[in-house]
N, CA, C and O atoms as a Maestro MAE file, in Angstrom:
{
 s_m_m2io_version
 :::
 2.0.0
}

f_m_ct {
 s_m_title
 :::
 protein
 m_atom[316] {
  # First column is atom index #
  i_m_mmod_type
  r_m_x_coord
  r_m_y_coord
  r_m_z_coord
  i_m_residue_number
  s_m_chain_name
  s_m_pdb_residue_name
  s_m_pdb_atom_name
  i_m_atomic_number
  :::
  1 25 0.787 -1.255 -0.261 1 A "UNK " " N  " 7
  2 3 -0.048 0.160 0.103 1 A "UNK " " CA " 6
  3 2 0.627 1.371 -0.084 1 A "UNK " " C  " 6
  4 15 0.094 2.475 -0.196 1 A "UNK " " O  " 8
  5 25 2.180 1.040 -0.120 2 A "UNK " " N  " 7
  6 3 3.045 2.266 0.212 2 A "UNK " " CA " 6
  7 2 2.545 2.883 -1.563 2 A "UNK " " C  " 6
  8 15 2.627 4.106 -1.682 2 A "UNK " " O  " 8
  9 25 2.132 2.205 -2.664 3 A "UNK " " N  " 7
  10 3 2.271 3.182 -3.701 3 A "UNK " " CA " 6
  11 2 0.774 4.400 -3.820 3 A "UNK " " C  " 6
  12 15 0.382 5.059 -4.783 3 A "UNK " " O  " 8
  13 25 0.324 4.315 -2.619 4 A "UNK " " N  " 7
  14 3 -0.843 4.924 -3.003 4 A "UNK " " CA " 6
  15 2 -2.027 4.028 -2.914 4 A "UNK " " C  " 6
  16 15 -2.999 4.068 -2.160 4 A "UNK " " O  " 8
  17 25 -1.739 3.298 -3.767 5 A "UNK " " N  " 7
  18 3 -3.280 2.668 -4.197 5 A "UNK " " CA " 6
  19 2 -3.880 1.899 -3.156 5 A "UNK " " C  " 6
  20 15 -3.236 1.648 -2.137 5 A "UNK " " O  " 8
  21 25 -5.154 1.468 -3.327 6 A "UNK " " N  " 7
  22 3 -5.667 0.470 -2.741 6 A "UNK " " CA " 6
  23 2 -5.780 -0.842 -3.020 6 A "UNK " " C  " 6
  24 15 -6.510 -1.165 -3.958 6 A "UNK " " O  " 8
  25 25 -5.207 -1.667 -2.400 7 A "UNK " " N  " 7
  26 3 -5.091 -3.130 -2.529 7 A "UNK " " CA " 6
  27 2 -6.013 -3.836 -2.439 7 A "UNK " " C  " 6
  28 15 -6.480 -3.749 -1.303 7 A "UNK " " O  " 8
  29 25 -6.855 -4.910 -3.410 8 A "UNK " " N  " 7
  30 3 -7.462 -5.780 -2.897 8 A "UNK " " CA " 6
  31 2 -7.702 -6.468 -2.026 8 A "UNK " " C  " 6
  32 15 -7.472 -7.433 -2.754 8 A "UNK " " O  " 8
  33 25 -8.079 -7.132 -0.680 9 A "UNK " " N  " 7
  34 3 -7.737 -8.041 -0.197 9 A "UNK " " CA " 6
  35 2 -8.528 -8.961 -0.437 9 A "UNK " " C  " 6
  36 15 -8.028 -10.063 -0.208 9 A "UNK " " O  " 8
  37 25 -9.807 -8.993 -0.894 10 A "UNK " " N  " 7
  38 3 -10.760 -9.923 -1.089 10 A "UNK " " CA " 6
  39 2 -12.118 -9.421 -1.985 10 A "UNK " " C  " 6
  40 15 -12.156 -8.254 -2.374 10 A "UNK " " O  " 8
  41 25 -12.928 -10.104 -2.209 11 A "UNK " " N  " 7
  42 3 -14.337 -10.363 -3.321 11 A "UNK " " CA " 6
  43 2 -15.261 -10.447 -2.518 11 A "UNK " " C  " 6
  44 15 -15.391 -11.222 -1.571 11 A "UNK " " O  " 8
  45 25 -16.174 -9.339 -3.023 12 A "UNK " " N  " 7
  46 3 -17.780 -9.338 -2.502 12 A "UNK " " CA " 6
  47 2 -18.021 -9.653 -3.716 12 A "UNK " " C  " 6
  48 15 -17.341 -9.214 -4.644 12 A "UNK " " O  " 8
  49 25 -19.328 -10.701 -3.921 13 A "UNK " " N  " 7
  50 3 -20.054 -10.994 -5.082 13 A "UNK " " CA " 6
  51 2 -21.598 -10.902 -4.445 13 A "UNK " " C  " 6
  52 15 -22.084 -11.497 -3.483 13 A "UNK " " O  " 8
  53 25 -22.103 -10.044 -5.248 14 A "UNK " " N  " 7
  54 3 -23.796 -9.409 -5.402 14 A "UNK " " CA " 6
  55 2 -24.586 -10.042 -6.486 14 A "UNK " " C  " 6
  56 15 -23.877 -10.488 -7.388 14 A "UNK " " O  " 8
  57 25 -25.846 -10.201 -6.639 15 A "UNK " " N  " 7
  58 3 -26.585 -10.734 -7.640 15 A "UNK " " CA " 6
  59 2 -27.167 -9.474 -7.220 15 A "UNK " " C  " 6
  60 15 -27.649 -9.201 -6.120 15 A "UNK " " O  " 8
  61 25 -27.004 -8.415 -8.717 16 A "UNK " " N  " 7
  62 3 -27.999 -7.161 -8.810 16 A "UNK " " CA " 6
  63 2 -28.902 -6.762 -9.824 16 A "UNK " " C  " 6
  64 15 -28.553 -6.046 -10.761 16 A "UNK " " O  " 8
  65 25 -30.258 -7.277 -9.646 17 A "UNK " " N  " 7
  66 3 -31.075 -7.408 -10.750 17 A "UNK " " CA " 6
  67 2 -31.226 -8.806 -11.570 17 A "UNK " " C  " 6
  68 15 -32.092 -9.043 -12.412 17 A "UNK " " O  " 8
  69 25 -30.408 -9.495 -11.227 18 A "UNK " " N  " 7
  70 3 -30.417 -10.815 -11.325 18 A "UNK " " CA " 6
  71 2 -29.054 -10.997 -12.361 18 A "UNK " " C  " 6
  72 15 -28.928 -11.943 -13.138 18 A "UNK " " O  " 8
  73 25 -28.387 -10.242 -12.250 19 A "UNK " " N  " 7
  74 3 -26.847 -9.478 -12.751 19 A "UNK " " CA " 6
  75 2 -25.854 -10.273 -11.696 19 A "UNK " " C  " 6
  76 15 -25.736 -9.638 -10.648 19 A "UNK " " O  " 8
  77 25 -25.276 -11.239 -11.719 20 A "UNK " " N  " 7
  78 3 -23.962 -11.252 -10.517 20 A "UNK " " CA " 6
  79 2 -22.827 -9.872 -10.547 20 A "UNK " " C  " 6
  80 15 -22.578 -9.429 -11.668 20 A "UNK " " O  " 8
  81 25 -22.483 -9.530 -9.934 21 A "UNK " " N  " 7
  82 3 -21.581 -8.294 -9.822 21 A "UNK " " CA " 6
  83 2 -20.726 -8.953 -8.817 21 A "UNK " " C  " 6
  84 15 -21.090 -9.808 -8.010 21 A "UNK " " O  " 8
  85 25 -19.394 -8.389 -8.980 22 A "UNK " " N  " 7
  86 3 -18.136 -8.785 -8.019 22 A "UNK " " CA " 6
  87 2 -17.306 -7.292 -7.841 22 A "UNK " " C  " 6
  88 15 -16.934 -6.558 -8.756 22 A "UNK " " O  " 8
  89 25 -17.192 -7.150 -6.846 23 A "UNK " " N  " 7
  90 3 -16.538 -6.083 -6.310 23 A "UNK " " CA " 6
  91 2 -15.119 -6.594 -5.313 23 A "UNK " " C  " 6
  92 15 -15.227 -7.574 -4.576 23 A "UNK " " O  " 8
  93 25 -14.101 -5.976 -5.385 24 A "UNK " " N  " 7
  94 3 -12.738 -5.747 -4.623 24 A "UNK " " CA " 6
  95 2 -12.737 -5.214 -3.330 24 A "UNK " " C  " 6
  96 15 -13.285 -4.121 -3.480 24 A "UNK " " O  " 8
  97 25 -12.509 -5.311 -2.404 25 A "UNK " " N  " 7
  98 3 -12.592 -5.369 -1.095 25 A "UNK " " CA " 6
  99 2 -11.109 -5.192 -0.596 25 A "UNK " " C  " 6
  100 15 -10.127 -5.907 -0.796 25 A "UNK " " O  " 8
  101 25 -11.303 -3.559 0.393 26 A "UNK " " N  " 7
  102 3 -9.825 -3.572 0.456 26 A "UNK " " CA " 6
  103 2 -10.122 -3.483 1.912 26 A "UNK " " C  " 6
  104 15 -11.250 -3.545 2.401 26 A "UNK " " O  " 8
  105 25 -8.635 -3.284 2.772 27 A "UNK " " N  " 7
  106 3 -8.308 -3.516 4.466 27 A "UNK " " CA " 6
  107 2 -9.861 -2.773 4.912 27 A "UNK " " C  " 6
  108 15 -10.817 -3.325 5.456 27 A "UNK " " O  " 8
  109 25 -9.695 -1.067 4.387 28 A "UNK " " N  " 7
  110 3 -10.786 -0.362 4.766 28 A "UNK " " CA " 6
  111 2 -12.107 -0.755 4.827 28 A "UNK " " C  " 6
  112 15 -12.748 -0.519 5.852 28 A "UNK " " O  " 8
  113 25 -12.645 -1.355 3.827 29 A "UNK " " N  " 7
  114 3 -13.785 -1.924 3.550 29 A "UNK " " CA " 6
  115 2 -14.242 -3.298 4.701 29 A "UNK " " C  " 6
  116 15 -15.329 -3.631 5.172 29 A "UNK " " O  " 8
  117 25 -12.892 -3.836 4.849 30 A "UNK " " N  " 7
  118 3 -13.235 -4.694 6.453 30 A "UNK " " CA " 6
  119 2 -13.662 -4.076 7.197 30 A "UNK " " C  " 6
  120 15 -14.757 -4.300 7.714 30 A "UNK " " O  " 8
  121 25 -12.716 -2.849 7.542 31 A "UNK " " N  " 7
  122 3 -12.908 -2.151 8.668 31 A "UNK " " CA " 6
  123 2 -14.387 -1.755 8.949 31 A "UNK " " C  " 6
  124 15 -15.034 -1.946 9.979 31 A "UNK " " O  " 8
  125 25 -14.760 -1.174 7.814 32 A "UNK " " N  " 7
  126 3 -16.206 -0.570 7.608 32 A "UNK " " CA " 6
  127 2 -17.206 -1.654 7.749 32 A "UNK " " C  " 6
  128 15 -18.337 -1.422 8.175 32 A "UNK " " O  " 8
  129 25 -16.873 -2.637 7.456 33 A "UNK " " N  " 7
  130 3 -18.188 -3.548 7.935 33 A "UNK " " CA " 6
  131 2 -18.011 -4.159 9.281 33 A "UNK " " C  " 6
  132 15 -19.077 -4.496 9.797 33 A "UNK " " O  " 8
  133 25 -16.842 -4.408 10.045 34 A "UNK " " N  " 7
  134 3 -16.712 -4.480 11.211 34 A "UNK " " CA " 6
  135 2 -17.613 -3.205 12.135 34 A "UNK " " C  " 6
  136 15 -18.525 -3.391 12.940 34 A "UNK " " O  " 8
  137 25 -17.070 -2.046 11.748 35 A "UNK " " N  " 7
  138 3 -17.849 -0.913 12.626 35 A "UNK " " CA " 6
  139 2 -19.195 -1.386 12.081 35 A "UNK " " C  " 6
  140 15 -19.549 -2.189 12.944 35 A "UNK " " O  " 8
  141 25 -19.974 -1.359 11.321 36 A "UNK " " N  " 7
  142 3 -21.620 -1.426 10.769 36 A "UNK " " CA " 6
  143 2 -22.030 -1.941 11.565 36 A "UNK " " C  " 6
  144 15 -22.980 -1.470 12.191 36 A "UNK " " O  " 8
  145 25 -21.357 -3.380 11.931 37 A "UNK " " N  " 7
  146 3 -21.741 -4.810 12.287 37 A "UNK " " CA " 6
  147 2 -21.820 -4.237 14.152 37 A "UNK " " C  " 6
  148 15 -22.821 -4.495 14.820 37 A "UNK " " O  " 8
  149 25 -20.972 -3.694 14.572 38 A "UNK " " N  " 7
  150 3 -20.980 -3.200 15.839 38 A "UNK " " CA " 6
  151 2 -22.068 -2.460 15.964 38 A "UNK " " C  " 6
  152 15 -22.792 -2.607 16.948 38 A "UNK " " O  " 8
  153 25 -22.322 -1.650 15.093 39 A "UNK " " N  " 7
  154 3 -23.378 -0.628 15.311 39 A "UNK " " CA " 6
  155 2 -24.727 -1.295 15.455 39 A "UNK " " C  " 6
  156 15 -25.549 -0.888 16.277 39 A "UNK " " O  " 8
  157 25 -24.982 -2.453 14.552 40 A "UNK " " N  " 7
  158 3 -26.135 -2.803 14.182 40 A "UNK " " CA " 6
  159 2 -26.505 -3.963 15.727 40 A "UNK " " C  " 6
  160 15 -27.638 -4.356 16.007 40 A "UNK " " O  " 8
  161 25 -25.620 -4.203 16.280 41 A "UNK " " N  " 7
  162 3 -25.534 -4.344 17.488 41 A "UNK " " CA " 6
  163 2 -26.058 -4.393 18.547 41 A "UNK " " C  " 6
  164 15 -26.913 -5.012 19.181 41 A "UNK " " O  " 8
  165 25 -25.073 -3.268 18.643 42 A "UNK " " N  " 7
  166 3 -25.780 -2.179 19.507 42 A "UNK " " CA " 6
  167 2 -27.477 -1.911 19.663 42 A "UNK " " C  " 6
  168 15 -28.260 -1.833 20.610 42 A "UNK " " O  " 8
  169 25 -27.583 -1.805 17.998 43 A "UNK " " N  " 7
  170 3 -29.353 -1.426 17.515 43 A "UNK " " CA " 6
  171 2 -29.899 -2.445 17.863 43 A "UNK " " C  " 6
  172 15 -31.061 -2.267 18.226 43 A "UNK " " O  " 8
  173 25 -29.515 -3.525 17.907 44 A "UNK " " N  " 7
  174 3 -30.399 -4.854 18.386 44 A "UNK " " CA " 6
  175 2 -30.420 -5.021 19.669 44 A "UNK " " C  " 6
  176 15 -31.488 -5.143 20.268 44 A "UNK " " O  " 8
  177 25 -29.499 -5.045 20.146 45 A "UNK " " N  " 7
  178 3 -29.669 -4.696 22.089 45 A "UNK " " CA " 6
  179 2 -30.332 -3.777 22.525 45 A "UNK " " C  " 6
  180 15 -31.073 -3.936 23.496 45 A "UNK " " O  " 8
  181 25 -30.235 -2.927 22.060 46 A "UNK " " N  " 7
  182 3 -30.845 -1.570 22.606 46 A "UNK " " CA " 6
  183 2 -32.424 -1.585 22.478 46 A "UNK " " C  " 6
  184 15 -33.146 -0.972 23.265 46 A "UNK " " O  " 8
  185 25 -32.893 -2.332 21.424 47 A "UNK " " N  " 7
  186 3 -34.342 -2.600 20.818 47 A "UNK " " CA " 6
  187 2 -35.007 -3.486 21.601 47 A "UNK " " C  " 6
  188 15 -36.154 -3.318 22.017 47 A "UNK " " O  " 8
  189 25 -34.081 -4.741 21.883 48 A "UNK " " N  " 7
  190 3 -34.023 -5.654 22.715 48 A "UNK " " CA " 6
  191 2 -34.787 -5.250 24.389 48 A "UNK " " C  " 6
  192 15 -35.870 -5.633 24.832 48 A "UNK " " O  " 8
  193 25 -33.915 -4.499 24.928 49 A "UNK " " N  " 7
  194 3 -33.924 -3.846 26.277 49 A "UNK " " CA " 6
  195 2 -35.359 -3.745 26.193 49 A "UNK " " C  " 6
  196 15 -36.280 -4.298 26.794 49 A "UNK " " O  " 8
  197 25 -35.257 -2.477 24.849 50 A "UNK " " N  " 7
  198 3 -36.966 -1.556 24.854 50 A "UNK " " CA " 6
  199 2 -38.409 -2.358 24.656 50 A "UNK " " C  " 6
  200 15 -39.480 -1.803 24.900 50 A "UNK " " O  " 8
  201 25 -38.315 -3.683 24.200 51 A "UNK " " N  " 7
  202 3 -39.050 -4.484 23.947 51 A "UNK " " CA " 6
  203 2 -39.441 -5.131 25.047 51 A "UNK " " C  " 6
  204 15 -40.611 -5.497 25.166 51 A "UNK " " O  " 8
  205 25 -38.382 -5.388 26.130 52 A "UNK " " N  " 7
  206 3 -38.601 -5.891 27.113 52 A "UNK " " CA " 6
  207 2 -39.246 -5.074 28.574 52 A "UNK " " C  " 6
  208 15 -40.141 -5.558 29.267 52 A "UNK " " O  " 8
  209 25 -38.661 -3.934 28.802 53 A "UNK " " N  " 7
  210 3 -39.555 -2.879 28.970 53 A "UNK " " CA " 6
  211 2 -40.907 -2.563 28.675 53 A "UNK " " C  " 6
  212 15 -41.713 -2.186 29.524 53 A "UNK " " O  " 8
  213 25 -41.151 -2.716 27.475 54 A "UNK " " N  " 7
  214 3 -42.517 -2.723 27.227 54 A "UNK " " CA " 6
  215 2 -43.668 -3.892 27.373 54 A "UNK " " C  " 6
  216 15 -44.884 -3.755 27.506 54 A "UNK " " O  " 8
  217 25 -43.014 -4.874 27.316 55 A "UNK " " N  " 7
  218 3 -43.611 -6.284 27.902 55 A "UNK " " CA " 6
  219 2 -43.859 -6.072 29.278 55 A "UNK " " C  " 6
  220 15 -44.904 -6.397 29.842 55 A "UNK " " O  " 8
  221 25 -42.809 -5.481 29.855 56 A "UNK " " N  " 7
  222 3 -43.242 -5.229 31.483 56 A "UNK " " CA " 6
  223 2 -44.418 -4.435 31.804 56 A "UNK " " C  " 6
  224 15 -45.409 -4.825 32.421 56 A "UNK " " O  " 8
  225 25 -44.198 -3.259 31.312 57 A "UNK " " N  " 7
  226 3 -45.201 -2.263 31.253 57 A "UNK " " CA " 6
  227 2 -46.520 -2.422 30.875 57 A "UNK " " C  " 6
  228 15 -47.389 -1.634 31.247 57 A "UNK " " O  " 8
  229 25 -46.797 -3.602 29.997 58 A "UNK " " N  " 7
  230 3 -47.777 -4.125 29.211 58 A "UNK " " CA " 6
  231 2 -48.466 -4.804 30.532 58 A "UNK " " C  " 6
  232 15 -49.390 -4.228 31.106 58 A "UNK " " O  " 8
  233 25 -47.920 -6.159 31.010 59 A "UNK " " N  " 7
  234 3 -48.495 -7.053 32.224 59 A "UNK " " CA " 6
  235 2 -48.326 -6.268 33.591 59 A "UNK " " C  " 6
  236 15 -48.617 -6.971 34.559 59 A "UNK " " O  " 8
  237 25 -48.028 -5.312 33.822 60 A "UNK " " N  " 7
  238 3 -48.517 -4.409 34.727 60 A "UNK " " CA " 6
  239 2 -49.911 -3.637 34.448 60 A "UNK " " C  " 6
  240 15 -50.717 -3.532 35.372 60 A "UNK " " O  " 8
  241 25 -50.098 -3.281 33.603 61 A "UNK " " N  " 7
  242 3 -51.346 -2.337 32.791 61 A "UNK " " CA " 6
  243 2 -52.191 -3.587 32.998 61 A "UNK " " C  " 6
  244 15 -53.084 -3.571 33.845 61 A "UNK " " O  " 8
  245 25 -51.907 -4.865 32.128 62 A "UNK " " N  " 7
  246 3 -53.002 -5.924 32.133 62 A "UNK " " CA " 6
  247 2 -53.486 -6.128 33.351 62 A "UNK " " C  " 6
  248 15 -54.633 -6.558 33.476 62 A "UNK " " O  " 8
  249 25 -52.521 -5.793 34.688 63 A "UNK " " N  " 7
  250 3 -53.032 -6.724 35.835 63 A "UNK " " CA " 6
  251 2 -54.041 -5.624 36.560 63 A "UNK " " C  " 6
  252 15 -55.108 -5.862 37.126 63 A "UNK " " O  " 8
  253 25 -53.321 -4.237 36.354 64 A "UNK " " N  " 7
  254 3 -54.093 -3.150 36.628 64 A "UNK " " CA " 6
  255 2 -55.827 -3.476 36.350 64 A "UNK " " C  " 6
  256 15 -56.643 -3.762 37.226 64 A "UNK " " O  " 8
  257 25 -56.081 -3.343 34.924 65 A "UNK " " N  " 7
  258 3 -56.918 -3.390 34.169 65 A "UNK " " CA " 6
  259 2 -57.994 -4.965 34.376 65 A "UNK " " C  " 6
  260 15 -59.067 -5.082 33.784 65 A "UNK " " O  " 8
  261 25 -57.536 -5.832 35.130 66 A "UNK " " N  " 7
  262 3 -57.737 -7.290 35.552 66 A "UNK " " CA " 6
  263 2 -58.582 -7.048 37.045 66 A "UNK " " C  " 6
  264 15 -59.719 -7.410 37.348 66 A "UNK " " O  " 8
  265 25 -57.615 -6.330 37.800 67 A "UNK " " N  " 7
  266 3 -58.288 -5.999 39.331 67 A "UNK " " CA " 6
  267 2 -59.317 -4.449 39.100 67 A "UNK " " C  " 6
  268 15 -59.547 -3.828 40.138 67 A "UNK " " O  " 8
  269 25 -59.783 -3.990 38.038 68 A "UNK " " N  " 7
  270 3 -60.552 -2.960 37.868 68 A "UNK " " CA " 6
  271 2 -61.497 -3.955 37.674 68 A "UNK " " C  " 6
  272 15 -62.255 -4.110 38.632 68 A "UNK " " O  " 8
  273 25 -61.646 -4.558 36.871 69 A "UNK " " N  " 7
  274 3 -62.612 -5.637 35.988 69 A "UNK " " CA " 6
  275 2 -63.235 -6.227 37.029 69 A "UNK " " C  " 6
  276 15 -64.461 -6.265 37.127 69 A "UNK " " O  " 8
  277 25 -62.229 -6.851 38.086 70 A "UNK " " N  " 7
  278 3 -62.765 -7.647 39.277 70 A "UNK " " CA " 6
  279 2 -63.809 -6.942 40.079 70 A "UNK " " C  " 6
  280 15 -64.799 -7.469 40.586 70 A "UNK " " O  " 8
  281 25 -63.323 -5.157 40.152 71 A "UNK " " N  " 7
  282 3 -64.070 -4.758 41.302 71 A "UNK " " CA " 6
  283 2 -65.276 -4.173 40.659 71 A "UNK " " C  " 6
  284 15 -66.237 -3.884 41.373 71 A "UNK " " O  " 8
  285 25 -65.315 -3.965 39.331 72 A "UNK " " N  " 7
  286 3 -66.448 -3.822 38.684 72 A "UNK " " CA " 6
  287 2 -67.613 -4.684 38.851 72 A "UNK " " C  " 6
  288 15 -68.796 -4.403 39.042 72 A "UNK " " O  " 8
  289 25 -66.951 -5.896 38.724 73 A "UNK " " N  " 7
  290 3 -67.838 -7.038 38.301 73 A "UNK " " CA " 6
  291 2 -68.210 -7.373 40.018 73 A "UNK " " C  " 6
  292 15 -69.353 -7.815 40.132 73 A "UNK " " O  " 8
  293 25 -67.841 -7.308 40.666 74 A "UNK " " N  " 7
  294 3 -68.083 -7.619 42.218 74 A "UNK " " CA " 6
  295 2 -69.203 -6.252 42.737 74 A "UNK " " C  " 6
  296 15 -70.161 -6.674 43.383 74 A "UNK " " O  " 8
  297 25 -69.187 -5.126 42.584 75 A "UNK " " N  " 7
  298 3 -69.798 -4.196 42.615 75 A "UNK " " CA " 6
  299 2 -71.094 -4.318 41.947 75 A "UNK " " C  " 6
  300 15 -72.057 -3.996 42.643 75 A "UNK " " O  " 8
  301 25 -71.363 -4.752 40.626 76 A "UNK " " N  " 7
  302 3 -72.399 -5.131 39.920 76 A "UNK " " CA " 6
  303 2 -73.177 -6.502 40.633 76 A "UNK " " C  " 6
  304 15 -74.394 -6.670 40.563 76 A "UNK " " O  " 8
  305 25 -72.255 -7.416 41.311 77 A "UNK " " N  " 7
  306 3 -72.844 -8.338 42.075 77 A "UNK " " CA " 6
  307 2 -73.584 -7.965 43.057 77 A "UNK " " C  " 6
  308 15 -74.675 -8.512 43.220 77 A "UNK " " O  " 8
  309 25 -73.137 -6.947 43.923 78 A "UNK " " N  " 7
  310 3 -74.002 -6.717 45.100 78 A "UNK " " CA " 6
  311 2 -75.005 -5.924 44.973 78 A "UNK " " C  " 6
  312 15 -75.789 -5.635 45.877 78 A "UNK " " O  " 8
  313 25 -75.047 -5.399 43.475 79 A "UNK " " N  " 7
  314 3 -76.138 -4.298 43.821 79 A "UNK " " CA " 6
  315 2 -77.736 -5.354 43.328 79 A "UNK " " C  " 6
  316 15 -78.859 -4.864 43.442 79 A "UNK " " O  " 8
  :::
 }
 m_bond[315] {
  # First column is bond index #
  i_m_from
  i_m_to
  i_m_order
  :::
  1 1 2 1
  2 2 3 1
  3 3 4 2
  4 3 5 1
  5 5 6 1
  6 6 7 1
  7 7 8 2
  8 7 9 1
  9 9 10 1
  10 10 11 1
  11 11 12 2
  12 11 13 1
  13 13 14 1
  14 14 15 1
  15 15 16 2
  16 15 17 1
  17 17 18 1
  18 18 19 1
  19 19 20 2
  20 19 21 1
  21 21 22 1
  22 22 23 1
  23 23 24 2
  24 23 25 1
  25 25 26 1
  26 26 27 1
  27 27 28 2
  28 27 29 1
  29 29 30 1
  30 30 31 1
  31 31 32 2
  32 31 33 1
  33 33 34 1
  34 34 35 1
  35 35 36 2
  36 35 37 1
  37 37 38 1
  38 38 39 1
  39 39 40 2
  40 39 41 1
  41 41 42 1
  42 42 43 1
  43 43 44 2
  44 43 45 1
  45 45 46 1
  46 46 47 1
  47 47 48 2
  48 47 49 1
  49 49 50 1
  50 50 51 1
  51 51 52 2
  52 51 53 1
  53 53 54 1
  54 54 55 1
  55 55 56 2
  56 55 57 1
  57 57 58 1
  58 58 59 1
  59 59 60 2
  60 59 61 1
  61 61 62 1
  62 62 63 1
  63 63 64 2
  64 63 65 1
  65 65 66 1
  66 66 67 1
  67 67 68 2
  68 67 69 1
  69 69 70 1
  70 70 71 1
  71 71 72 2
  72 71 73 1
  73 73 74 1
  74 74 75 1
  75 75 76 2
  76 75 77 1
  77 77 78 1
  78 78 79 1
  79 79 80 2
  80 79 81 1
  81 81 82 1
  82 82 83 1
  83 83 84 2
  84 83 85 1
  85 85 86 1
  86 86 87 1
  87 87 88 2
  88 87 89 1
  89 89 90 1
  90 90 91 1
  91 91 92 2
  92 91 93 1
  93 93 94 1
  94 94 95 1
  95 95 96 2
  96 95 97 1
  97 97 98 1
  98 98 99 1
  99 99 100 2
  100 99 101 1
  101 101 102 1
  102 102 103 1
  103 103 104 2
  104 103 105 1
  105 105 106 1
  106 106 107 1
  107 107 108 2
  108 107 109 1
  109 109 110 1
  110 110 111 1
  111 111 112 2
  112 111 113 1
  113 113 114 1
  114 114 115 1
  115 115 116 2
  116 115 117 1
  117 117 118 1
  118 118 119 1
  119 119 120 2
  120 119 121 1
  121 121 122 1
  122 122 123 1
  123 123 124 2
  124 123 125 1
  125 125 126 1
  126 126 127 1
  127 127 128 2
  128 127 129 1
  129 129 130 1
  130 130 131 1
  131 131 132 2
  132 131 133 1
  133 133 134 1
  134 134 135 1
  135 135 136 2
  136 135 137 1
  137 137 138 1
  138 138 139 1
  139 139 140 2
  140 139 141 1
  141 141 142 1
  142 142 143 1
  143 143 144 2
  144 143 145 1
  145 145 146 1
  146 146 147 1
  147 147 148 2
  148 147 149 1
  149 149 150 1
  150 150 151 1
  151 151 152 2
  152 151 153 1
  153 153 154 1
  154 154 155 1
  155 155 156 2
  156 155 157 1
  157 157 158 1
  158 158 159 1
  159 159 160 2
  160 159 161 1
  161 161 162 1
  162 162 163 1
  163 163 164 2
  164 163 165 1
  165 165 166 1
  166 166 167 1
  167 167 168 2
  168 167 169 1
  169 169 170 1
  170 170 171 1
  171 171 172 2
  172 171 173 1
  173 173 174 1
  174 174 175 1
  175 175 176 2
  176 175 177 1
  177 177 178 1
  178 178 179 1
  179 179 180 2
  180 179 181 1
  181 181 182 1
  182 182 183 1
  183 183 184 2
  184 183 185 1
  185 185 186 1
  186 186 187 1
  187 187 188 2
  188 187 189 1
  189 189 190 1
  190 190 191 1
  191 191 192 2
  192 191 193 1
  193 193 194 1
  194 194 195 1
  195 195 196 2
  196 195 197 1
  197 197 198 1
  198 198 199 1
  199 199 200 2
  200 199 201 1
  201 201 202 1
  202 202 203 1
  203 203 204 2
  204 203 205 1
  205 205 206 1
  206 206 207 1
  207 207 208 2
  208 207 209 1
  209 209 210 1
  210 210 211 1
  211 211 212 2
  212 211 213 1
  213 213 214 1
  214 214 215 1
  215 215 216 2
  216 215 217 1
  217 217 218 1
  218 218 219 1
  219 219 220 2
  220 219 221 1
  221 221 222 1
  222 222 223 1
  223 223 224 2
  224 223 225 1
  225 225 226 1
  226 226 227 1
  227 227 228 2
  228 227 229 1
  229 229 230 1
  230 230 231 1
  231 231 232 2
  232 231 233 1
  233 233 234 1
  234 234 235 1
  235 235 236 2
  236 235 237 1
  237 237 238 1
  238 238 239 1
  239 239 240 2
  240 239 241 1
  241 241 242 1
  242 242 243 1
  243 243 244 2
  244 243 245 1
  245 245 246 1
  246 246 247 1
  247 247 248 2
  248 247 249 1
  249 249 250 1
  250 250 251 1
  251 251 252 2
  252 251 253 1
  253 253 254 1
  254 254 255 1
  255 255 256 2
  256 255 257 1
  257 257 258 1
  258 258 259 1
  259 259 260 2
  260 259 261 1
  261 261 262 1
  262 262 263 1
  263 263 264 2
  264 263 265 1
  265 265 266 1
  266 266 267 1
  267 267 268 2
  268 267 269 1
  269 269 270 1
  270 270 271 1
  271 271 272 2
  272 271 273 1
  273 273 274 1
  274 274 275 1
  275 275 276 2
  276 275 277 1
  277 277 278 1
  278 278 279 1
  279 279 280 2
  280 279 281 1
  281 281 282 1
  282 282 283 1
  283 283 284 2
  284 283 285 1
  285 285 286 1
  286 286 287 1
  287 287 288 2
  288 287 289 1
  289 289 290 1
  290 290 291 1
  291 291 292 2
  292 291 293 1
  293 293 294 1
  294 294 295 1
  295 295 296 2
  296 295 297 1
  297 297 298 1
  298 298 299 1
  299 299 300 2
  300 299 301 1
  301 301 302 1
  302 302 303 1
  303 303 304 2
  304 303 305 1
  305 305 306 1
  306 306 307 1
  307 307 308 2
  308 307 309 1
  309 309 310 1
  310 310 311 1
  311 311 312 2
  312 311 313 1
  313 313 314 1
  314 314 315 1
  315 315 316 2
  :::
 }
}
């Protein structure tokens, strides 16, 4: 790489609109792929945590609703 040119260290093959295309990959490309992978994993982890929090909140609200429904039903029976 001392000559100022990017040296191909790998090849990526893609099927684009039914046509196979190949692209040369440099060390920089692999670094970018690794960085993107880390960012995507971070997003997945954050989304998973958020979904867990939503599930917990949903369960709490469902329990509160069940208690309210129970008290309404029991108050209707007393009448």
